[in-house]
TIVO-517885 format. One record per residue (C-alpha): x, y, z; residue in three letters; residue number from 1. Coordinates in steps of 0.25 Angstrom, whole numbers, plus 2048, in hexadecimal, padded with zeros to 3 digits. Each point is the difference from the previous one (the first is absolute). Layout:
REM residues N
   xx   yy   zz  resn  resi
    X    Y    Z   ALA   NUM
...
END
This chain:
REM residues 393
   xx   yy   zz  resn  resi
  800  800  800   MET     1
  806  80D  7FC   LYS     2
  800  80C  80A   SER     3
  7FF  80F  800   ILE     4
  808  807  80B   ARG     5
  7FA  80E  804   LEU     6
  808  80C  804   ARG     7
  801  804  80F   GLU     8
  7F3  806  804   GLY     9
  7F8  7FC  7F4   LYS    10
  7F9  7F5  807   GLU    11
  7F6  809  807   ARG    12
  7F5  7FF  7F5   SER    13
  800  7F1  7FF   LEU    14
  800  7FF  810   LEU    15
  7F3  808  7FE   ARG    16
  7FC  7F5  7F6   ARG    17
  7FF  80A  7F4   HIS    18
  803  7F8  7F4   PRO    19
  809  808  7F7   TRP    20
  80F  801  800   VAL    21
  806  80B  7F8   PHE    22
  80D  7FF  7F8   GLN    23
  807  80A  808   GLY    24
  7FE  7F7  80D   SER    25
  807  7F4  7FB   ILE    26
  80F  7FF  803   ALA    27
  803  7F3  7F8   LYS    28
  7F9  7F4  7FA   GLY    29
  7F8  7FD  7F3   GLY    30
  7F7  7F6  7F9   ALA    31
  7F9  7FE  7F3   ASP    32
  7F3  807  7FD   ALA    33
  7F5  7FB  809   GLY    34
  809  7F6  808   GLU    35
  7FD  7FE  80F   THR    36
  80B  806  809   VAL    37
  803  800  80E   ARG    38
  800  80F  805   VAL    39
  80A  802  80C   GLU    40
  804  80C  809   SER    41
  80E  805  7FF   HIS    42
  803  7F6  80B   GLU    43
  7FB  7F4  7F9   GLY    44
  7F3  7FF  807   ARG    45
  7F4  7FB  7F8   PHE    46
  7F5  80B  7FD   LEU    47
  7F8  7FA  7F4   ALA    48
  7FE  7F7  7F4   TRP    49
  7FE  809  7F4   GLY    50
  800  800  7F1   ALA    51
  80C  806  7F9   TYR    52
  7FE  80A  7F5   SER    53
  80E  805  7FA   PRO    54
  7F9  80A  7F7   SER    55
  7F7  807  80A   SER    56
  803  80B  80A   GLN    57
  7F8  7F7  80A   ILE    58
  80B  7F6  7FF   ARG    59
  7F9  7F6  809   VAL    60
  7F1  7FD  804   ARG    61
  7FE  7F8  80C   ALA    62
  7F8  7F3  7FF   TRP    63
  801  7FD  80F   SER    64
  806  804  80D   PHE    65
  800  7F2  806   ASP    66
  80D  7F9  7FF   GLU    67
  7FA  7F2  801   ALA    68
  7F7  803  7F4   GLU    69
  804  7FB  7F2   ARG    70
  7FC  807  7F3   ILE    71
  7FB  7F5  7F8   ASP    72
  7F3  7FC  7F8   GLU    73
  7F9  7FD  80E   ALA    74
  803  80E  805   PHE    75
  7FA  806  7F3   VAL    76
  7F4  7F8  801   LYS    77
  7FE  804  80F   GLY    78
  801  80F  7FD   ARG    79
  7F6  7FF  7F5   LEU    80
  7F6  7F7  808   GLU    81
  801  80B  80B   ARG    82
  7FE  80B  7F7   ALA    83
  7F4  7FA  7F9   VAL    84
  7FA  7FB  80E   ALA    85
  801  80F  805   LEU    86
  7F7  805  7F4   ARG    87
  7F6  7F5  804   THR    88
  7FF  805  80E   ARG    89
  7FE  80E  7FB   LEU    90
  7F3  7FB  7F9   ALA    91
  801  80A  7F5   ILE    92
  7F3  802  7F8   ALA    93
  806  800  7F3   SER    94
  806  7F6  7F6   ASP    95
  80B  80A  7FD   GLY    96
  80B  7FE  80B   GLN    97
  80F  803  803   ARG    98
  804  7F2  805   LEU    99
  80F  803  801   VAL   100
  806  80E  804   HIS   101
  80F  7FF  7FF   GLY   102
  807  803  80D   GLU   103
  7F4  800  808   ALA   104
  7FE  7F2  7FD   ASP   105
  80E  7FC  802   GLY   106
  802  7FE  7F1   LEU   107
  808  80C  7FC   PRO   108
  7FD  805  7F1   GLY   109
  7F4  7F7  7FE   LEU   110
  7F3  805  7FD   ILE   111
  7F4  7F7  7FD   VAL   112
  7F2  804  7FD   ASP   113
  7F3  7F8  7FE   ARG   114
  7F6  804  7F6   TYR   115
  7F5  7F6  800   GLY   116
  805  7F3  7FC   SER   117
  80D  806  7FB   THR   118
  80D  803  807   LEU   119
  809  80C  7FC   SER   120
  80F  801  805   ALA   121
  80C  809  800   GLN   122
  80E  7FA  803   PHE   123
  807  80D  803   LEU   124
  80D  7FC  807   SER   125
  80B  7F6  7FE   ALA   126
  7FC  7F7  80B   GLY   127
  7F2  7FD  7FC   VAL   128
  805  7FF  7F1   GLU   129
  808  7F5  804   ARG   130
  7F4  7F9  807   TRP   131
  7F7  803  7F5   ARG   132
  7FC  7F2  7FB   ASP   133
  7FE  7FB  80E   VAL   134
  7F8  80C  804   ILE   135
  7F7  7FE  7F3   ALA   136
  7FD  7F2  803   THR   137
  7FD  802  80F   GLN   138
  7F7  80C  7FD   LEU   139
  7F7  7F8  7F7   CYS   140
  801  7F4  80A   ALA   141
  7FC  809  80C   ILE   142
  7F5  808  7F9   THR   143
  7FB  7F4  7F8   GLY   144
  800  80A  7F4   LEU   145
  806  7FB  7F2   ALA   146
  803  80E  7FA   ARG   147
  80C  808  803   LEU   148
  804  80C  7F8   TYR   149
  80E  807  802   GLU   150
  801  80F  800   ARG   151
  80F  802  803   SER   152
  801  80C  7F7   ASP   153
  802  80A  80B   SER   154
  80C  809  7FE   GLY   155
  804  7FC  80E   VAL   156
  805  7F3  7FA   ARG   157
  80B  808  7F9   GLY   158
  806  804  80D   LEU   159
  801  7F2  803   GLU   160
  807  7FC  7F3   GLY   161
  7F4  7F9  7FB   LEU   162
  7FA  801  7F2   GLU   163
  7F0  803  7FF   PRO   164
  7F8  7F3  7FE   ARG   165
  7F1  7FE  7FE   THR   166
  7F7  7F5  7FC   GLY   167
  7F9  7F4  805   TRP   168
  808  7F8  80B   LEU   169
  7F5  7F6  802   ARG   170
  7F4  7FD  7F8   GLY   171
  7FB  809  7F5   ASP   172
  7F4  807  7FA   GLY   173
  7FA  80E  7FF   PRO   174
  806  80B  808   THR   175
  7F3  808  801   GLU   176
  7FA  7FE  80E   ILE   177
  7F4  805  808   ALA   178
  801  801  80F   ILE   179
  7F5  803  80A   THR   180
  803  80B  80B   GLU   181
  7F5  806  80A   HIS   182
  7F5  7FA  7F6   GLY   183
  806  807  7F4   TRP   184
  806  7F9  7F4   THR   185
  80D  805  7FB   LEU   186
  808  7FC  7F3   GLY   187
  80F  7FF  7FF   LEU   188
  80B  7FA  7F8   ASP   189
  80B  7F9  807   VAL   190
  809  801  7F3   ALA   191
  7FF  80F  7FE   HIS   192
  7FA  806  80D   GLY   193
  809  808  809   HIS   194
  809  7F8  80A   LYS   195
  7F9  7F2  800   THR   196
  7F4  805  7F9   GLY   197
  7F8  809  80A   TYR   198
  802  808  80D   TYR   199
  7FA  7F8  80B   LEU   200
  807  808  80B   ASP   201
  7F4  80B  7FE   GLN   202
  7F5  7F6  802   ARG   203
  7FC  804  80E   ASP   204
  802  80F  7FC   ASN   205
  7F6  7FE  7F4   ARG   206
  7F6  7FB  809   ALA   207
  802  80B  80A   ARG   208
  7FF  80A  7F5   PHE   209
  7F2  7FB  7FC   ALA   210
  7FB  801  80E   GLN   211
  805  80E  801   LEU   212
  7FA  805  7F3   VAL   213
  7F3  7FA  805   ARG   214
  801  806  80E   GLN   215
  804  80E  7FB   LEU   216
  7F6  800  7F4   GLY   217
  80B  803  7F6   CYS   218
  7FA  803  7F2   GLN   219
  80C  802  7F8   SER   220
  80D  7F8  801   VAL   221
  80D  802  7F9   LEU   222
  809  7F4  800   ASN   223
  80F  804  7FC   CYS   224
  80A  7F5  7FB   TYR   225
  7F3  7F8  7FF   SER   226
  807  7F4  7FA   TYR   227
  7F5  7F5  7FD   THR   228
  7F6  807  808   GLY   229
  7FF  7FA  80E   GLY   230
  7FE  80C  807   PHE   231
  7F6  805  7F5   SER   232
  7F8  7F3  802   VAL   233
  800  803  80F   ALA   234
  7FB  80E  7FE   ALA   235
  7F4  7FB  7F8   LEU   236
  7FE  7F5  80A   ALA   237
  7FF  80B  80B   GLY   238
  7F5  807  7F8   GLY   239
  808  80B  7F8   ALA   240
  7F8  803  7F3   PRO   241
  80C  807  7FA   VAL   242
  80E  7FA  7FF   VAL   243
  80C  805  7F8   VAL   244
  80C  7F6  7FE   SER   245
  80D  806  7FC   VAL   246
  80C  7F8  7FB   ASP   247
  80B  802  7F6   SER   248
  7FE  7F1  7FB   SER   249
  7F5  7FE  7F6   GLY   250
  800  7F1  802   PRO   251
  7FE  802  80F   ALA   252
  7F5  809  7FE   LEU   253
  7F9  7F6  7F6   GLU   254
  802  7F6  80B   ARG   255
  7F9  80A  80A   ALA   256
  7F5  802  7F7   ARG   257
  7FE  7F1  7FF   ASP   258
  800  7FF  80F   ASN   259
  7F6  80A  802   VAL   260
  7F7  7F9  7F5   ARG   261
  803  7F2  807   ARG   262
  7F9  806  80D   ASN   263
  7F4  806  7F9   GLY   264
  804  80E  802   TYR   265
  802  804  7F1   ASP   266
  7F2  808  800   HIS   267
  807  80A  80A   GLN   268
  807  80C  7FC   ASP   269
  80E  7FB  7FE   CYS   270
  80B  807  7F9   ASP   271
  80E  7FA  7FC   TYR   272
  80B  80A  7FE   VAL   273
  80D  7FC  7F9   ASP   274
  809  80B  806   ALA   275
  80C  804  808   ASP   276
  7FA  801  80E   VAL   277
  807  80C  804   ASN   278
  7FC  808  7F3   ALA   279
  7F2  7FB  802   TYR   280
  7FF  805  80E   LEU   281
  805  80E  7FC   ARG   282
  7F6  801  7F4   GLU   283
  7F5  7FC  809   ALA   284
  804  80A  80A   LEU   285
  800  80B  7F5   LYS   286
  7F2  7FC  7FB   SER   287
  7FA  801  80E   GLY   288
  7FD  7F2  802   ALA   289
  7FD  7FA  80E   ARG   290
  7FF  7F2  805   PHE   291
  7FA  7FA  80D   ASP   292
  80B  7F5  801   ALA   293
  80D  7FE  7F9   ILE   294
  80A  7F4  801   VAL   295
  80F  802  7FD   LEU   296
  807  7F3  7FF   ASP   297
  80C  803  7F8   PRO   298
  80B  7F6  7FC   PRO   299
  80D  800  808   LYS   300
  807  80D  7FF   PHE   301
  80B  7FC  80A   ALA   302
  805  7F2  7FF   PRO   303
  80B  803  80A   SER   304
  803  80B  80A   ALA   305
  80A  806  7F6   ALA   306
  7F4  805  7F8   HIS   307
  7F8  805  80C   ALA   308
  803  80F  7FD   GLU   309
  7FB  800  7F2   ARG   310
  7F4  7F7  803   ALA   311
  7FC  809  80B   SER   312
  7FE  80B  7F7   ARG   313
  7F8  7F8  7F6   ALA   314
  7F7  7FB  80B   TYR   315
  7FE  80E  806   LYS   316
  7FC  805  7F2   ASP   317
  7F5  7F6  7FD   ILE   318
  7FB  801  80E   ASN   319
  800  80F  800   ARG   320
  7F8  800  7F3   LEU   321
  7F6  7F5  805   ALA   322
  7FD  807  80D   LEU   323
  7FD  80D  7F8   LYS   324
  7F6  7F8  7F7   LEU   325
  7F9  7FA  80C   LEU   326
  7F2  806  803   ALA   327
  7FE  805  80E   PRO   328
  7FE  7F3  809   GLY   329
  806  7F8  7F5   GLY   330
  808  7F3  802   LEU   331
  80F  7FD  7FB   LEU   332
  806  7F3  800   LEU   333
  80F  802  7FE   THR   334
  80B  7F5  7FF   PHE   335
  80E  7FD  7FF   SER   336
  806  7F3  7FC   CYS   337
  80E  805  800   SER   338
  80A  7F9  80A   GLY   339
  808  80C  801   GLY   340
  7F5  808  806   ILE   341
  7FC  7FC  80E   GLY   342
  7F2  803  806   ALA   343
  805  80C  808   GLU   344
  807  806  7F4   LEU   345
  7F3  7FE  7F8   PHE   346
  7F8  806  80A   HIS   347
  809  80D  800   LYS   348
  7FF  800  7F1   ILE   349
  7F1  800  800   VAL   350
  800  80A  80B   ALA   351
  809  809  7F8   GLY   352
  7F7  7FF  7F4   ALA   353
  7F4  804  808   GLY   354
  807  80C  805   LEU   355
  804  804  7F2   ASP   356
  7F2  7FE  7FB   ALA   357
  7FA  808  80B   GLY   358
  7F7  7F4  804   VAL   359
  7FF  7F9  80E   ASN   360
  7FC  7F1  801   ALA   361
  7FC  7F7  80B   ALA   362
  807  7F2  800   ILE   363
  7F5  7F6  800   LEU   364
  809  7F4  7FF   GLN   365
  80E  7FB  7FE   ARG   366
  801  7F5  7F5   MET   367
  809  7F5  7FD   GLU   368
  801  7F3  7F8   GLY   369
  7F6  7F5  801   ALA   370
  803  7F6  80B   CYS   371
  805  7F5  7F6   ASP   372
  80C  80A  7FE   HIS   373
  805  7FF  80E   PRO   374
  80B  809  806   THR   375
  808  7F9  80B   THR   376
  807  807  80C   ILE   377
  80D  7FB  7FB   GLU   378
  7FF  806  7F2   PHE   379
  7FA  80E  800   PRO   380
  804  802  7F2   GLU   381
  7F4  7F7  7FC   GLY   382
  7F7  80B  803   GLU   383
  800  807  7F2   TYR   384
  7F1  804  7FF   LEU   385
  7FB  80B  808   LYS   386
  7F4  809  7FE   GLY   387
  7F7  80B  806   LEU   388
  7F1  801  800   ALA   389
  7FE  80F  801   LEU   390
  7F3  809  801   LEU   391
  801  80E  7FC   ARG   392
  7FC  809  80B   VAL   393
END
């Protein structure tokens, strides 16, 4: 077994059971991509078993902190069984679920979503790439599902020295799928949709939005970065008669239109605008438009802390415009999925946007990812999605 020796003082994060070892923390040692290594303190004391990644700044991702544990097929099977069992206990009222959430489930770099009878997976680190075939076999055995589509096309793989790869890993068939969520039917495509096919992390927030739209009697809703219309369907389910969906992707808007139609809301006043959101907000403000509810769910502006300053300006600008477009008493749901923007910083950004807009708002609720996207106390970086439900006062 190959070993990695850390520099003096660099063992603290592993002692807190944080799973990442950065390149600069290593004094000596190496291995092949994905190979299991023994991580030791500068004194040679065992710290963890981990997967080595020679191309990544995160040089080792820890599998286990138990010296007696062996990283083998039985280990992988056990971690997958534990992850799937957790989702069963959560009793999620949808057949679209996150089954494996990377580090939070003890499988760094592995993302697995279930869409009805189809699994969709991303292998984003050298460690899970090495165990790819075992993972695929065990996932199908544990879930009883025969179809597994691979979506390992994220740019993150490049940081690991891995080439992008997509296609059927187990089974075959159509990639167009419909799932149920809160009694709604939502269509997606595991081959071409974002990430593994859809954004399941917003499931609970979509339900909450429908509740708030109904409770507050919102008549006009603007859904920005609408993607395939999840929040648009939620607004219509909440009773809003007018919903505008804005996105820069024509195919996503067509999918949004189809999702509205699937749920029987195509008779409502729905508009689908193919436009840059920032430009649309500015034009809407110039025209004197006002909305009772607005959703801001932009893509990742800051993938890391290094991008936080530029991203902060972008978040502030769109929130300033949205707050000015809100009718008195209006509702704003605003989100950030950027790992480089923490919840406290996001709150400060939105507060600054309100100040610049001359608008005050009450925080009705702080929002986060759905429960099948867990954040563990040992790995706070997993808390990537944060949001605020604001009521203009």
